[in-house]
C-alpha positions, 0 to 999 in steps of 0.5 A: 517370385515376382510377387514376393519381391513386390511384397517386400518392396511395399513393406520396405516403402511403408517402413521408410515412410514410418521412420521418416515421421518424427515423434511429437513431443509433449510440449508440441501437443501442449502448444497445439492445445493452447492454440486450439483454446485461444482459437476457440475463444477468438471464434467465440468472441467474434461470434458474439461481437457479430451478434451484438451481445457479451461473451458468456464466460460459462462457455469458456474453459474454466481456467480462462473464465477465472483468469478473466474474473481475477481482474475484477475488484470485489465490487465488480465481482459481486455484481458479476456473481448475479450472472455467473454465480458459480464462477464468481463464488470460486474460493480460489478467486476470492483467496487471491483477491483477499490476499492482494487487498489485505496483505496481512491478517492473522487468519492467513497463518492459522488457516480459515475456520471450518465453514468459512470462505475467503469471500466471507473473510474479505467482507469481514475485513472490509467491515473491520476497516469501516468500523476502524475508520469511524473509531479505531478502538471499536475497529480493533475490538471487531478484529480481535472478537472475530479472530481476524487479528491476534493481539500481539506485537508482531501481528499488530505491526504487520496489520497497521503497516500494510492494511489499505484505506485505514484512516491515519488519524484514527490509526494515530489515536490507537498508536497513542495507546500503544507507544511501543507500536508507534516507536517500531513503525517510525523506526522502520521508515527510511529517511536517508538523504531526506532534507530535515523539513521534507522528512518531517512532512513525510513523518506527519503525513504518515502519522498525522496529529490527532488534534482533537485529543487532549494529549496531542502535544504529548503525541507530537513530543513522542513522535518527534523524539523517535523520529530524531533517533531514526533520522540520525541513524539514517543520516550519520554523515550530517554529524547531528546528534539526536538532541540537536535534531529534536530541537531543530524539529521543534524550531521548524514546527514553531517557524511554521506556526509563526509564518502561517498563523494570521494572529502573528503580525510580525513574522519571523525573519530569516536572520531572527530564525538563524540567531534563535536556532543557533543557540540550541544547535551549535554544530550547524552552519548559518547556511544550513539554518538558512536553507531550513528557513527557505524550505519552510517559507517556500514549500509549506508547513511541516506539520499541516501538509495541506498548507503550502507556501509561500504564506504571504502569497496564499491569502486563501490559505491564511483565511482558513486559519 
């Protein structure tokens, strides 16, 4: 009898201990595994620090090693492939680097051709950029020939507006042959609350005039014409018409040439600028025109942004012209 009672007591005590243990959730297990991985990585790092050598990424968990390599640029990644060949050729790693560097190319829409890797795609896009910067038309031909970019309006706009490192003068050379692309790119810019000379500098900074081309003035006229439309759309509260903005832009361009050209001995005064410009822009005040003059004189050329003002105090700038 006492034996049965003792046996029941032991069973009840064991049952109570089991019931007091709380079940472990999946999130808790995941946290423990994460802490274990971090702890292992820390131990490995401390071990290699003490031995005076670098951490061997191949000894780390694959996802942790790829996370480390994802912080490298293409040049460093190629160098790292000499040591960690398999890790550095991972296609997911190059896919992220490719899409981060080149926000758009037509290949992203239809997928990679069979047998092509994202590393190869990156190198081809980089080769296209180098070719484009030497000659825009050869660069675009390379993109079309290698099926990196489709020759349609939407894809061309997306590429030319987002591709990094393109030579802007070469880009304008190509845009001269595709006026509808130029109009769309200018029409996508935001000039709200921009003072007119400042907006002009930004325009010519993003779309520099290809001065070596014979039709450079035609390009300027087309560019300013589309800019005038966009500027009025962004700043309706100014009450300016497209024609007035167009004429004011060329007045500012001529003022810039007058102030910075060393061959012009008698520089235009503010009073002369106001008197001459009032004839073509009757809806603007003398104060507004005076501010235009001051901005060009004090800040600099509206087309050639590297010529900063005031011109009479920058003898070295005048010597460059």
